[in-house]
C-alpha positions in Angstrom: 82.9 -67.8 -27.1 81.6 -70.4 -24.6 84.8 -70.2 -22.8 84.6 -66.4 -22.7 81.1 -66.5 -21.2 82.3 -69.1 -18.7 85.0 -66.7 -17.5 82.6 -63.9 -17.3 80.2 -66.0 -15.2 83.0 -67.1 -12.8 84.2 -63.5 -12.4 80.8 -62.3 -11.6 80.3 -65.0 -8.9 83.5 -64.1 -7.4 82.6 -60.4 -7.3 79.3 -61.3 -5.8 80.8 -63.6 -3.1 83.0 -60.6 -1.9 80.9 -59.0 0.8 82.4 -55.6 0.4 82.0 -55.6 -3.5 78.4 -56.8 -3.1 77.5 -54.3 -0.4 79.0 -51.2 -2.1 77.7 -52.1 -5.5 74.2 -53.1 -4.4 73.2 -52.0 -0.9 75.1 -48.9 -0.4 73.6 -47.0 -3.4 70.1 -48.0 -2.2 71.0 -46.6 1.3 72.2 -43.4 -0.4 68.9 -43.2 -2.2 67.0 -43.5 1.1 69.1 -40.9 2.8 68.7 -38.4 0.0 64.9 -38.9 -0.1 64.2 -38.7 3.5 63.3 -35.1 3.3 60.8 -35.7 0.6 60.8 -35.5 -3.1 61.5 -31.8 -3.4 62.0 -30.4 -6.9 65.6 -29.2 -7.8 66.2 -25.7 -9.2 64.7 -26.0 -12.6 61.8 -28.2 -11.4 63.2 -31.7 -11.8 61.8 -33.9 -8.9 64.6 -35.0 -6.7 64.0 -38.7 -7.3 64.2 -38.3 -11.1 67.6 -36.8 -10.8 68.9 -38.9 -7.9 68.5 -42.3 -9.5 70.3 -41.5 -12.7 73.0 -39.9 -10.6 73.3 -42.9 -8.4 73.5 -45.2 -11.5 76.8 -43.5 -12.4 77.9 -43.9 -8.8 77.4 -47.7 -9.2 79.3 -47.7 -12.6 82.2 -45.7 -11.2 82.5 -47.8 -8.1 82.5 -51.0 -10.3 84.8 -49.5 -12.8 87.3 -47.5 -10.8 87.6 -49.4 -7.5 86.4 -53.1 -7.9 87.7 -53.8 -11.2 91.3 -52.5 -10.9 91.5 -54.1 -7.4 90.6 -57.5 -8.8 93.1 -57.2 -11.6 95.9 -56.1 -9.2 95.0 -58.9 -6.8 95.4 -61.4 -9.7 98.9 -59.9 -10.5 99.8 -59.9 -6.7 98.8 -63.6 -6.4 100.5 -64.6 -9.7 97.2 -65.6 -11.4 98.0 -63.4 -14.3 101.5 -64.9 -14.5 99.8 -68.4 -14.9 97.3 -67.0 -17.5 100.3 -65.6 -19.5 101.1 -69.2 -20.6 97.6 -69.8 -21.8 96.0 -68.5 -25.1 94.4 -65.6 -23.3 95.4 -62.1 -24.5 95.2 -58.8 -22.5 92.3 -57.8 -24.6 90.4 -61.1 -23.8 91.3 -60.7 -20.1 90.1 -57.0 -20.2 86.9 -57.9 -21.9 86.1 -60.6 -19.5 86.8 -58.5 -16.4 84.9 -55.5 -17.8 81.8 -57.5 -18.7 81.8 -59.2 -15.3 82.0 -56.0 -13.2 79.6 -54.1 -15.4 77.0 -56.9 -14.9 77.5 -56.2 -11.2 76.7 -52.5 -12.0 73.7 -53.6 -14.0 72.4 -55.3 -10.9 72.9 -52.3 -8.8 71.3 -50.1 -11.5 68.2 -52.4 -11.6 67.9 -52.5 -7.8 67.9 -48.6 -7.7 65.3 -48.3 -10.5 63.0 -50.9 -8.8 63.3 -49.1 -5.4 62.7 -45.8 -7.0 59.7 -46.9 -8.9 58.1 -48.8 -6.0 58.9 -46.6 -3.1 59.5 -43.1 -4.3 57.3 -42.4 -7.5 60.3 -42.4 -9.9 59.2 -41.4 -13.5 60.1 -43.9 -16.1 62.8 -42.7 -18.5 61.3 -40.7 -21.2 64.2 -41.6 -23.7 65.0 -45.1 -22.8 67.3 -45.7 -25.8 69.3 -42.6 -24.8 69.6 -43.8 -21.2 70.8 -47.2 -22.4 73.4 -45.8 -24.8 74.7 -43.2 -22.2 74.9 -45.9 -19.5 76.9 -48.3 -21.9 79.2 -45.5 -23.0 79.7 -44.4 -19.4 80.6 -48.0 -18.5 83.1 -48.3 -21.3 84.8 -45.0 -20.6 85.0 -45.4 -16.9 85.9 -49.1 -17.3 88.9 -48.1 -19.6 90.2 -45.7 -16.9 89.9 -48.6 -14.3 91.7 -50.9 -16.6 94.6 -48.6 -16.8 95.0 -48.8 -13.0 94.6 -52.6 -13.1 97.2 -52.9 -15.8 100.1 -51.5 -13.8 99.3 -51.3 -10.1 101.2 -54.2 -8.2 98.8 -54.9 -5.3 95.0 -55.1 -4.6 95.3 -52.7 -1.6 97.2 -50.1 -3.7 94.6 -50.4 -6.4 91.8 -49.8 -4.0 93.4 -46.8 -2.4 94.3 -45.2 -5.8 90.8 -46.0 -7.1 89.1 -44.6 -4.2 91.3 -41.4 -4.3 90.0 -40.9 -8.0 86.4 -42.0 -7.3 85.4 -39.9 -4.4 86.5 -36.5 -5.8 84.9 -37.3 -9.0 81.5 -38.3 -7.5 81.3 -35.0 -5.5 82.4 -32.8 -8.4 80.8 -34.4 -11.3 77.1 -34.3 -10.1 76.8 -37.8 -8.8 76.2 -37.1 -5.2 75.4 -33.5 -5.4 73.0 -32.5 -8.2 74.7 -30.3 -10.9 72.0 -27.6 -10.2 73.2 -27.3 -6.6 76.9 -27.0 -7.4 78.6 -23.6 -7.8 79.8 -22.6 -11.2 83.5 -23.2 -10.4 82.8 -26.7 -9.0 80.9 -27.6 -12.1 83.7 -26.4 -14.3 86.1 -28.6 -12.4 83.8 -31.5 -12.4 83.2 -31.2 -16.2 86.9 -32.2 -16.6 86.3 -35.5 -15.0 85.4 -38.6 -17.1 82.4 -39.3 -14.9 80.6 -35.9 -15.7 79.6 -36.8 -19.3 78.0 -40.0 -18.0 75.9 -38.0 -15.5 74.8 -35.5 -18.0 73.9 -38.0 -20.8 72.0 -40.3 -18.5 70.1 -37.5 -16.9 69.3 -35.9 -20.3 68.0 -39.4 -21.5 65.9 -39.8 -18.4 64.3 -36.4 -18.8 63.5 -37.1 -22.5 66.2 -35.1 -24.2 68.7 -36.6 -26.7 72.0 -36.9 -25.1 74.5 -34.4 -26.7 76.6 -35.8 -29.5 79.5 -33.9 -27.9 78.9 -35.6 -24.6 78.7 -39.0 -26.1 81.8 -38.4 -28.3 83.8 -37.4 -25.1 82.9 -40.8 -23.5 84.0 -42.6 -26.7 87.2 -40.6 -26.8 87.9 -41.6 -23.1 87.3 -45.1 -24.0 89.5 -45.3 -27.0 92.4 -43.3 -25.3 92.4 -45.0 -22.0 91.7 -48.5 -23.5 94.7 -48.2 -25.7 96.8 -47.0 -22.8 95.6 -50.0 -20.7 96.6 -52.4 -23.5 100.0 -50.8 -24.0 100.9 -50.6 -20.2 99.4 -54.0 -19.1 101.8 -56.2 -17.2 101.1 -60.0 -16.5 
């Protein structure tokens, strides 16, 4: 267990030392928060203050970026540089490797989430989550489900550049359709219907529900669990050292 924690700490340090990873996971969401709140904290259709919707939405942005872009690119770079080939002769298993990579990159997402929350509370009058337990459960399941999708990419893509391109190709359509950048209340019915088919949408709904004080829907939570199980299993089966 000590060795596992050591690997997680090293991977987190490596991620933080990468200027692009640090910028897009920490600084870029904060910039997006400032841009969206420049016009004031106007309520959305339905009465939710813009800040109380934007911070939970951008939390999913941070999770998705770490899970779908940074994580698979890291694994693919290790394959490209033959790091995984050297690990293959050690006792490390794919499950152990996945666990360490997921934990390190989600700790990066935790830092981004904490920064967004602090800025929202200090500068924009963000309301504290009314159902903190619901938010935490939704955040964790969102990280697990999106992380499993990212691990599938990282399991098979041969190079870091290819993984980044594919990850961004998945990430940006999801954030625009699932309610991460544009609030679901402002999307058309057809866009919401398409966005609901993405694995990012359940995380957005569940975190926003918990923030507003409602219990996240069991169906929504179940969808995230199913995505984690299915894609996690695919990642283990398709992984190549």
